[in-house]
matplotlib code that plots the C-alpha trace (Angstrom):
import matplotlib.pyplot as plt

x = [0.2, 1.1, 1.8, 1.2, -2.0, -4.2, -6.3, -6.5, -9.8, -9.8, -12.7, -14.3, -18.2, -21.2, -19.3, -16.1, -17.4, -19.5, -16.8, -14.8, -17.2, -17.2, -13.6, -13.3, -15.5, -13.4, -10.6, -9.0, -6.3, -8.1, -7.2, -9.7, -8.5, -10.8, -10.6, -14.3, -15.6, -18.4, -20.3, -23.4, -22.3, -24.8, -28.1, -30.3, -32.2, -31.1, -34.1, -35.0, -32.8, -35.1, -34.7, -32.3, -34.9, -35.3, -31.9, -29.0, -26.2, -24.0, -26.2, -25.9, -22.2, -21.4, -23.5, -21.7, -18.2, -18.7, -20.0, -17.2, -14.7, -15.9, -14.0, -10.6, -8.7, -10.0, -8.1, -8.7, -6.7, -7.8, -6.5, -5.8, -4.2, -2.3, -0.2, -0.9, 1.6, 2.1, 5.5, 5.9, 4.3, 2.1, 0.4, 2.1, -0.3, 1.1, -1.0, -0.9, 0.9, 3.3, 2.4, 3.1, 1.3, 1.1, -1.5, -1.9, -5.4, -6.9, -10.6, -11.4, -14.5, -13.5, -16.8, -16.9, -16.2, -19.2, -18.3, -20.3, -21.5, -20.6, -24.3, -24.5, -26.0, -26.1, -23.1, -25.6, -28.6, -26.9, -28.3, -30.8, -33.6, -31.0, -31.0, -29.4, -31.9, -35.4, -35.3, -33.3, -35.1, -38.2, -41.0, -40.3, -40.8, -43.6, -46.2, -43.8, -43.1, -39.7, -37.5, -34.2, -31.2, -29.9, -29.8, -29.9, -30.8, -29.6, -32.6, -35.0, -34.4, -34.2, -37.5, -39.4, -38.8, -39.5, -42.3, -44.3, -43.4, -44.7, -46.5, -45.4, -42.2, -39.6, -36.3, -33.6, -31.0, -29.0, -28.3, -29.4, -31.5, -30.2, -33.2, -34.6, -38.0, -39.5, -38.2, -39.4, -42.7, -43.1, -42.5, -44.8, -47.4, -46.7, -46.8, -43.1, -41.6, -38.0, -36.2, -33.2, -32.2, -28.5, -28.9, -27.2, -28.5, -30.6, -32.3, -32.7, -33.3, -30.8, -30.6, -34.3, -34.6, -37.2, -36.6, -33.9, -32.6, -31.6, -28.8, -31.2, -32.9, -35.8, -37.2, -38.8, -40.2, -39.0, -39.3, -37.2, -34.2, -32.9, -29.6, -27.2, -23.7, -20.4, -18.2, -14.5, -12.6, -11.7, -8.6, -5.7, -6.6, -3.5, -0.9, -2.2, -3.9, -7.3, -9.9, -12.7, -16.1, -17.1, -18.8, -16.0, -16.5, -14.0, -14.3, -15.1, -16.4, -19.1, -16.9, -16.2, -12.3, -10.8, -8.2, -5.8, -5.2, -5.5, -7.6, -11.1, -13.6, -17.3, -19.7, -20.5, -17.2, -18.3, -21.8, -24.6, -26.9, -25.6, -27.5, -26.6, -28.4, -26.6, -23.4, -23.7, -24.8, -22.0, -19.1, -20.4, -20.4, -16.6, -15.8, -16.8, -15.1, -11.7, -12.0, -12.8, -9.6, -7.4, -8.5, -7.9, -4.3, -3.8, -4.9]
y = [0.1, 3.6, 5.7, 9.2, 10.4, 13.4, 12.7, 10.2, 9.9, 8.7, 6.9, 4.4, 4.7, 6.9, 9.9, 8.7, 6.6, 9.4, 11.8, 8.9, 8.6, 12.3, 12.7, 8.9, 10.7, 13.4, 10.9, 11.9, 9.3, 8.5, 6.0, 5.5, 4.1, 2.5, 0.1, -1.7, -0.9, 1.8, 3.0, 1.9, -1.9, -3.0, -1.3, -3.8, -1.1, 2.5, 4.8, 8.3, 7.8, 7.9, 5.1, 3.0, 3.0, 0.1, -1.5, -2.7, -0.3, -3.0, -3.4, 0.5, 0.4, -2.8, -1.5, 2.2, 0.7, -1.5, 1.2, 3.5, 0.5, 0.5, 4.0, 2.9, 5.7, 5.1, 2.4, 1.2, -0.1, -1.7, -0.1, 2.3, 5.8, 6.6, 9.6, 12.3, 15.3, 18.1, 18.9, 21.8, 20.4, 17.0, 15.5, 12.3, 9.3, 6.5, 3.3, 1.3, -1.5, 0.8, 1.6, 5.1, 7.5, 10.9, 12.9, 16.8, 16.9, 15.0, 14.3, 13.2, 11.3, 9.5, 9.9, 9.6, 7.1, 7.1, 6.9, 4.0, 4.5, 2.3, 0.6, -3.0, -3.9, -0.5, -1.5, -5.0, -2.6, 0.5, 1.0, -1.6, -0.5, 2.5, 4.8, 8.5, 9.8, 10.1, 10.5, 7.6, 5.3, 7.3, 6.2, 2.3, 3.0, 5.6, 5.3, 2.6, 2.9, 5.2, 6.7, 9.8, 9.3, 13.0, 16.0, 19.9, 22.0, 19.1, 16.8, 19.8, 20.4, 17.1, 15.8, 18.3, 15.9, 12.1, 13.9, 14.1, 10.5, 9.2, 10.5, 8.1, 9.3, 9.3, 11.1, 9.3, 11.8, 8.9, 11.5, 14.9, 16.8, 20.3, 21.4, 25.0, 25.8, 26.8, 23.5, 21.6, 23.1, 22.4, 18.7, 18.7, 19.9, 17.3, 14.4, 13.6, 11.5, 13.0, 10.1, 11.1, 7.6, 6.0, 3.3, 0.2, -2.1, -2.6, -5.7, -6.9, -9.8, -9.6, -6.1, -5.2, -3.5, -4.7, -2.6, -0.3, -1.2, 1.3, 1.1, 1.2, -2.1, -0.2, -0.8, 0.6, -0.9, 0.5, -0.6, 2.1, 4.5, 7.4, 8.3, 11.3, 10.5, 12.0, 11.2, 11.5, 11.9, 8.8, 10.4, 12.3, 15.8, 17.1, 15.6, 18.4, 20.9, 21.1, 23.3, 21.5, 23.3, 23.8, 20.5, 18.7, 18.2, 19.1, 22.6, 23.4, 26.1, 26.4, 24.4, 22.0, 23.3, 22.9, 25.5, 23.4, 24.1, 20.9, 19.5, 18.8, 17.1, 15.7, 13.4, 13.1, 14.3, 17.5, 17.8, 16.6, 15.6, 11.8, 10.4, 8.4, 10.3, 13.6, 12.0, 10.9, 14.4, 16.1, 13.7, 14.2, 18.0, 17.6, 15.7, 17.9, 21.1, 19.2, 18.5, 22.1, 23.1, 20.7, 21.9, 25.6, 24.6, 22.8, 24.9]
z = [0.1, -0.7, 2.4, 0.9, 0.6, -0.6, 2.6, 5.3, 7.1, 10.9, 11.5, 9.1, 10.3, 8.7, 8.6, 7.4, 4.8, 3.8, 3.3, 1.4, -1.2, -1.7, -2.0, -4.0, -6.9, -6.8, -7.8, -4.5, -3.0, 0.1, 3.3, 5.6, 9.0, 11.3, 13.9, 13.3, 16.8, 16.5, 19.4, 18.4, 17.5, 20.5, 19.0, 17.4, 14.9, 13.4, 12.8, 11.4, 8.5, 5.2, 3.1, 5.8, 8.9, 10.7, 9.5, 11.4, 12.3, 10.6, 7.5, 6.7, 7.4, 5.6, 2.5, 2.6, 3.1, -0.1, -2.0, -1.3, -2.0, -5.7, -6.2, -6.9, -5.6, -2.0, 0.4, 3.6, 6.5, 9.5, 12.9, 15.7, 15.2, 18.1, 17.0, 14.7, 14.1, 11.5, 9.5, 6.9, 3.9, 5.4, 8.5, 9.9, 11.6, 13.0, 14.0, 17.0, 15.2, 14.0, 10.0, 9.2, 6.7, 5.3, 4.0, 2.6, 4.6, 7.5, 8.6, 11.9, 12.0, 15.2, 17.0, 20.8, 23.8, 26.3, 29.6, 31.3, 34.7, 37.3, 37.7, 37.0, 33.8, 32.3, 29.6, 28.6, 27.9, 26.9, 23.2, 23.2, 26.3, 27.8, 25.1, 24.4, 21.6, 21.6, 17.5, 17.2, 19.3, 21.0, 19.0, 19.7, 23.3, 22.9, 26.0, 28.0, 31.6, 31.0, 32.8, 32.1, 34.2, 34.3, 36.4, 36.2, 33.3, 30.7, 32.4, 32.7, 28.5, 27.7, 29.5, 27.5, 24.5, 26.1, 27.9, 24.0, 24.1, 27.3, 30.2, 32.5, 32.8, 36.3, 36.3, 38.3, 39.3, 40.8, 43.8, 45.2, 42.4, 41.3, 39.8, 40.2, 42.0, 39.0, 37.3, 39.9, 39.9, 36.6, 36.8, 39.4, 37.3, 34.4, 37.2, 36.6, 39.2, 40.7, 42.3, 43.8, 45.3, 43.9, 41.5, 42.0, 39.5, 36.4, 36.0, 32.4, 30.0, 27.3, 27.1, 27.8, 30.9, 33.5, 36.4, 38.4, 42.0, 44.3, 47.0, 49.2, 48.1, 46.7, 43.1, 40.2, 37.2, 33.7, 30.2, 28.9, 30.4, 28.5, 30.0, 29.0, 30.1, 29.8, 26.8, 26.1, 22.6, 20.9, 19.6, 21.0, 20.5, 22.5, 19.5, 17.2, 19.7, 18.7, 20.4, 21.9, 22.6, 26.3, 25.9, 25.1, 21.2, 18.5, 17.7, 13.9, 12.0, 9.3, 6.7, 9.3, 9.8, 13.1, 14.5, 12.9, 9.2, 6.7, 9.7, 9.5, 11.6, 11.1, 13.2, 16.6, 17.5, 16.6, 17.6, 20.2, 17.5, 17.5, 14.7, 11.7, 9.1, 10.5, 10.5, 6.9, 5.9, 7.8, 6.2, 2.7, 3.2, 4.6, 1.9, -0.6, 1.2, 1.9, -2.1, -2.8, -0.7, -2.5, -5.9, -5.2, -3.9, -7.1, -10.0]

ax = plt.figure().add_subplot(projection="3d")
ax.plot(x, y, z, "-o")
ax.set_aspect("equal")
plt.show()
């Protein structure tokens, strides 16, 4: 395999593959590096993506990779990037297994890593019945006995979306709540229960939540639980001294450029709108912008 490319895309899921297609169709010499472990690999079905609604995430990504691979200037490498650096002319990429590549431009489509809380059963249910997005999963659990694991302003705003889908709603703050008096009054008006006891365990059957057990032994039956949990970037952002937003996302401008010239980012690592359709749209746009920049430089 050649080691020098026009563009290296780090991350080969929906955003990365979409960017790769745009660049492949523009005859750019592209390498897509991916570990094959997307964050939604446990999710049984993907929704809210027109033409793909109800398919498994793997079905969508496998078909996408098959279609991108038809463009002869696009190559794939299975691996994990451990180091990125920049010299006067190029970017240098090193993988965990020691391979080294260079590129004129880099697209970061690396997604994020969810920080799973220390609750027994949480990871087994994550993406199945413990879910993150009402647009991706809400219709399938509409009207069910539903919970939200969150606190403060984030929980208050998020509850408005979920309340539209289920009126049998409990807020689990997993400790002392931090709601204002006005927020608490609003919850009471809508008969939303606030549960402050700390959760010890999620009882489930093959990832389908049945109830939560609190540390004091109390129980609460549930059929679905939305969880707003922290995350971290999948790539070392300090290598290139990438600027992050106050919420921990890679900061980009309207053209998906980062603060580092020649480095672009798209997908879940840049936005709280974590959805397959959004990642595909962002990747397509980023690929077009990178091609435009390369065209201007080479003209």
